[in-house]
C-alpha positions in Angstrom: 154.9 117.5 37.1 154.4 116.3 40.8 150.6 116.0 42.0 148.7 114.6 44.6 146.2 112.1 42.4 142.9 110.7 43.8 142.5 107.5 40.8 139.5 106.1 42.8 137.2 107.7 44.8 137.6 105.8 48.3 140.0 106.3 51.6 141.9 109.4 52.3 144.9 107.1 52.6 144.6 106.0 48.9 146.3 109.4 47.8 149.7 109.2 46.3 152.1 111.9 45.0 152.7 111.3 41.7 154.2 112.3 37.7 151.0 113.9 35.6 150.8 115.9 32.6 151.7 119.6 32.5 148.3 121.4 32.1 147.8 123.4 28.9 145.3 126.8 29.1 142.5 126.0 26.9 140.2 129.1 25.8 139.1 130.9 28.8 141.8 129.2 30.8 144.7 130.3 32.7 147.8 127.8 33.7 148.9 128.2 37.5 152.2 127.6 38.8 150.9 126.8 42.6 153.1 128.4 45.1 150.2 127.4 48.1 147.3 126.0 48.7 144.5 126.2 51.4 143.2 122.8 52.9 139.4 122.5 53.7 137.0 120.2 54.8 135.5 119.5 51.4 139.1 118.0 49.7 138.6 115.3 52.5 134.7 114.8 51.1 135.6 115.1 47.6 138.2 112.0 47.6 135.7 110.0 49.2 132.8 110.8 46.8 130.7 112.0 49.7 130.9 115.8 48.0 128.4 117.7 46.1 131.0 117.0 42.8 132.7 114.4 41.7 135.8 115.0 39.1 136.8 113.0 36.4 139.1 110.2 37.9 142.2 110.8 38.2 142.3 114.3 40.0 144.2 116.2 42.7 141.9 117.5 45.3 143.0 121.4 46.6 139.9 123.9 46.4 141.9 127.5 46.5 145.3 128.1 45.8 147.6 130.8 45.0 150.6 131.4 43.0 151.6 132.5 39.4 150.1 132.6 36.1 152.4 130.7 33.3 150.0 130.7 30.2 146.9 132.6 29.5 144.4 131.2 27.1 142.6 132.6 24.1 140.3 135.0 25.0 141.8 135.8 28.5 143.0 139.0 28.8 142.5 140.1 32.4 145.6 138.2 33.5 149.2 137.5 31.9 152.1 135.4 32.6 153.9 136.6 35.6 150.9 137.8 37.5 150.5 136.5 41.0 147.1 135.2 41.6 144.4 133.8 44.2 142.4 130.7 42.3 139.1 128.9 43.8 139.0 126.0 41.3 136.7 123.2 43.8 140.0 120.9 43.2 143.4 120.8 41.2 145.1 122.9 43.6 147.6 120.2 45.0 150.0 119.8 42.0 152.9 122.0 40.6 150.3 123.7 37.9 146.9 123.9 37.4 144.8 124.9 35.1 141.7 127.2 35.8 139.0 129.1 34.2 140.2 132.7 34.6 136.3 133.7 35.8 137.9 131.9 38.7 140.9 134.1 39.7 141.7 137.4 41.3 145.0 138.8 41.6 146.7 138.5 44.9 146.2 141.3 46.9 149.3 143.5 47.9 150.1 142.9 51.4 148.8 139.6 50.9 151.3 136.4 51.2 150.7 133.6 48.8 150.2 131.3 52.0 147.6 133.9 53.1 146.1 133.8 49.5 145.7 130.4 49.8 143.8 130.1 53.2 141.3 132.9 52.5 138.9 133.1 50.3 137.4 129.7 50.4 136.5 130.1 54.3 136.2 134.0 54.8 134.0 134.3 51.4 131.3 131.4 53.2 131.3 132.9 56.2 130.6 136.9 54.9 128.0 135.4 52.6 126.3 133.3 55.4 126.3 136.3 58.1 126.0 139.1 55.7 124.0 137.9 52.8 121.7 135.1 54.1 121.7 135.9 58.2 121.9 139.5 57.5 123.4 139.9 60.9 123.1 143.5 62.3 125.1 145.2 65.0 124.5 144.5 68.3 123.1 140.8 67.7 124.5 137.7 68.9 126.3 135.2 67.3 127.2 131.5 68.7 129.8 129.9 66.2 130.1 125.9 66.3 133.2 124.8 65.3 135.2 128.0 66.1 138.5 126.9 66.0 138.3 125.6 62.5 138.7 127.6 59.5 135.1 128.7 58.4 134.6 129.1 62.4 137.5 131.4 62.8 136.3 133.8 59.8 133.1 133.8 61.2 134.2 135.4 64.6 136.3 137.9 62.4 133.9 139.2 60.4 131.2 139.6 63.4 133.3 141.4 64.9 134.1 143.5 62.0 130.3 143.5 61.8 129.5 144.9 65.4 127.9 142.0 67.1 128.7 140.0 70.1 130.1 136.4 69.6 129.8 133.2 71.4 132.8 131.1 70.5 131.9 127.0 70.3 134.1 124.2 70.0 135.4 121.1 71.3 138.6 121.9 73.0 140.2 124.7 75.9 142.9 125.2 72.7 140.4 125.7 70.0 138.7 127.9 72.1 141.8 130.2 73.0 142.4 130.7 69.4 138.8 132.2 68.6 139.2 134.5 72.0 142.5 135.6 70.2 140.4 136.5 67.2 138.0 138.7 69.4 135.1 136.2 70.8 133.5 137.5 73.6 132.6 134.3 75.3 133.6 131.3 75.0 131.6 127.7 75.8 133.4 123.8 75.6 130.4 121.4 74.2 133.0 118.7 74.7 132.2 119.2 78.7 129.4 121.6 79.2 125.6 121.3 77.9 125.4 123.2 74.9 121.8 124.6 74.7 122.2 125.3 78.6 125.2 127.0 78.0 124.0 128.8 75.0 121.2 130.5 77.0 123.5 131.2 80.1 125.2 133.4 77.8 122.5 135.3 76.2 120.5 135.7 80.0 118.3 133.1 78.9 117.1 134.6 75.3 119.2 132.8 73.0 121.7 133.7 70.2 120.0 135.8 67.3 122.0 133.5 65.1 123.6 130.2 65.0 126.5 129.3 62.5 127.1 125.8 62.1 129.8 124.1 60.0 129.6 120.9 62.6 126.1 119.4 62.2 125.3 116.1 64.1 124.0 116.0 67.2 125.3 119.7 68.4 122.7 121.0 66.0 119.4 120.4 67.6 120.9 121.7 70.7 122.2 124.7 68.9 119.0 125.4 67.1 116.8 125.2 70.7 119.0 127.7 72.0 118.3 130.2 69.0 116.2 133.3 70.2 112.8 134.2 69.1 113.2 134.8 65.0 116.3 133.5 65.3 118.6 132.0 62.4 120.1 128.6 62.4 122.9 128.7 59.3 123.1 125.1 58.1 126.6 125.5 56.2 127.9 122.0 56.7 128.5 118.8 58.2 131.6 118.2 59.8 130.7 115.6 62.3 129.6 113.3 59.7 126.1 113.2 60.6 123.7 115.3 58.4 121.1 116.2 61.3 117.3 115.7 61.1 115.4 118.9 62.7 112.0 118.6 64.5 110.4 121.2 62.5 108.0 122.2 65.1 111.3 123.9 66.8 111.0 126.2 64.1 107.5 127.0 64.6 107.3 127.7 68.3 109.8 130.8 68.0 109.7 131.8 64.5 112.6 130.4 63.8 114.6 130.2 60.3 116.7 127.6 59.3 118.6 128.7 56.3 121.3 126.8 54.0 124.5 128.6 53.0 126.2 127.3 49.5 128.5 129.9 48.9 129.8 128.4 45.8 126.5 128.2 43.9 125.8 132.0 45.4 129.0 132.8 43.6 127.8 131.8 40.5 124.3 132.9 40.7 124.9 136.6 42.0 128.5 137.7 40.6 127.6 141.3 41.8 127.0 140.2 45.5 130.6 138.4 45.6 132.0 141.1 44.4 131.1 143.4 46.8 131.8 140.9 49.4 135.3 140.5 48.2 136.0 143.8 48.4 134.3 144.5 51.9 137.0 141.5 53.0 140.1 143.0 51.6 139.2 146.3 53.2 139.0 144.4 56.4 141.8 142.7 55.7 143.9 145.6 54.6 143.3 147.4 58.0 143.8 144.3 60.3 140.2 143.5 61.2 140.2 139.9 59.7 143.5 137.4 59.1 143.6 134.0 58.0 145.1 131.9 60.9 147.3 129.3 59.5 148.6 126.8 62.0 150.4 124.3 60.1 153.1 124.7 57.1 153.5 121.3 55.3 154.8 120.1 51.9 152.9 118.2 48.9 154.4 115.3 50.1 152.2 115.4 53.5 149.4 116.9 52.2 147.3 113.7 52.3 148.3 113.1 56.2 146.9 116.7 56.8 143.5 116.1 54.5 143.0 112.9 56.9 143.8 115.2 60.3 141.2 117.5 58.7 138.7 114.8 57.9 138.8 113.9 62.1 138.9 117.6 63.1 142.1 117.1 64.4 143.2 120.6 62.8 142.9 124.3 63.7 142.8 126.8 61.7 143.9 126.5 58.2 146.7 124.2 57.3 148.4 125.2 54.1 150.5 123.0 51.6 153.6 124.8 50.3 154.3 124.0 46.5 157.8 123.8 45.2 156.9 124.8 41.8 159.1 124.2 38.5 160.7 127.0 37.4 158.3 129.5 35.7 159.0 130.2 32.3 
């Protein structure tokens, strides 16, 4: 099979499309013929050795994907060859076939394309966990979303609106803000040209945002925390800007603010029932049009490395999806 391979941790441009052995399903696993793989910021980190987990070399990046089951290992009864599924494997999706723990697989919902399935679970799963479970966002509260033009940011806009919140989209360009507005954002703030703290305060009548969702980090984090309301909740989702901020803890004390970490992957393992409830809610919203992944680019497996590079440089909007031409399913 063809696979995009990382043979040594390092620069993204060292990834190569090459031949790799076809995987076989061990006990408890399924092998999936990959049809589409969604790209996410962790894909850029994992190949550089900068992510929380470091797969054994060589490996293929690609945390989430959709395709068709071609083999079920011993003990797997929930899936059979021919089933259309979504998988969240952590890595391995940028290949024609991938072996996955069956517990990390779910049926592709009716009405959802392979491309939408590959663009759905990581960003929407992260955002609903952040807003519903961690922040406990309430109807009528104001949420500020940093990086609102990216995958997690747009998912957060969708979900917050479905939950009845007011959303301030914060991003670094007019195009990204227009995309967030198309997903229902109530107010827009360009932090490339406007002061982030003062802008958020102005858009909240000086009170600050009830909740801030921040997948960006870096220099914007402290300004966003300073613009939260009394007992506001600041959600630490990621560090797309590259730098992990160091916060003055007196900012938490002065307004009884909460700084809350969001680690969706670990939360899924620790509380699968909560995750299952979130998935049911997301699928209900998808069925009624309340949430929809914004696929802005479709590329082939031979252009996946360049797409990961653009993602790492924060040049992408919404979701980039890699379409994989799989061998014939037998």
